[in-house]
C-alpha positions in Angstrom: -0.3 0.0 0.2 1.4 3.4 -0.7 2.1 5.7 2.2 1.6 9.7 1.7 5.2 10.3 3.3 6.8 7.9 0.2 4.6 10.0 -2.3 5.2 13.0 -0.9 9.0 12.5 -0.6 9.3 11.5 -4.5 7.3 14.6 -5.4 9.5 17.1 -3.4 12.6 15.0 -4.8 11.4 15.7 -8.3 10.7 19.4 -7.6 14.4 19.9 -6.0 16.3 18.4 -9.5 14.2 20.5 -11.6 15.6 23.4 -9.5 19.2 21.8 -9.3 19.1 21.0 -13.2 18.2 24.7 -14.2 21.7 26.1 -12.5 23.4 22.9 -13.9 24.7 24.8 -16.8 26.1 27.4 -14.9 29.6 27.7 -15.2 30.1 28.6 -11.6 28.5 25.9 -10.5 30.3 22.5 -11.8 31.0 21.5 -8.4 27.3 20.8 -8.2 27.3 17.8 -10.7 27.9 15.0 -8.3 25.5 16.3 -6.2 22.9 16.6 -8.7 23.5 12.7 -9.8 23.3 11.8 -6.1 19.5 13.8 -6.1 18.9 11.6 -9.2 19.8 8.4 -7.5 17.3 9.4 -4.4 14.7 10.4 -6.4 15.3 6.9 -8.3 15.4 5.4 -4.8 11.9 7.3 -4.1 10.1 5.8 -7.5 11.3 2.3 -6.5 9.9 2.4 -3.2 6.6 3.8 -4.7 6.7 1.0 -7.3 7.4 -1.6 -5.2 3.6 -1.9 -4.3 2.8 -3.2 -8.2 5.8 -4.3 -9.7 8.5 -6.8 -8.6 8.4 -6.0 -4.5 12.0 -7.6 -3.8 13.4 -6.3 -7.3 12.1 -2.8 -6.2 13.2 -2.8 -2.8 16.7 -4.0 -3.6 17.2 -1.4 -6.1 16.0 1.1 -3.5 19.0 0.4 -1.2 20.9 0.5 -4.2 20.2 3.9 -5.2 20.7 5.0 -1.8 24.2 3.8 -1.3 24.8 5.0 -4.7 23.6 8.8 -3.6 25.7 8.4 -0.3 29.2 7.8 -2.2 27.9 10.1 -4.7 27.2 13.3 -1.9 30.5 11.9 -0.8 32.7 12.5 -4.0 30.5 15.9 -4.2 31.7 17.0 -0.7 35.2 16.0 -1.1 35.3 17.7 -4.9 33.9 21.1 -2.7 36.2 20.8 -0.4 39.0 20.7 -2.9 37.8 23.3 -5.0 37.6 25.8 -1.8 40.9 25.4 -0.9 42.1 25.7 -4.4 40.7 29.4 -4.2 38.4 28.7 -6.8 34.5 30.9 -7.0 
């Protein structure tokens, strides 16, 4: 059964991804790419959470956890990239 918080997470994740996508092309915002892909992995995990009600529950549950793990790794990569960028005196 679908739960309201899961659907709300998916909607908010999609809206945030659209906002971040709009700023992705700006030259000063290159450091955001890993964060964008991390957010995309989170949205994919939210999508799998909602789809597991109808399609292949075990597969979708496994994919959900895989996407959560991928998002964590990508957030770490983004944080490292951002720290190095700021230490180098970048804007």
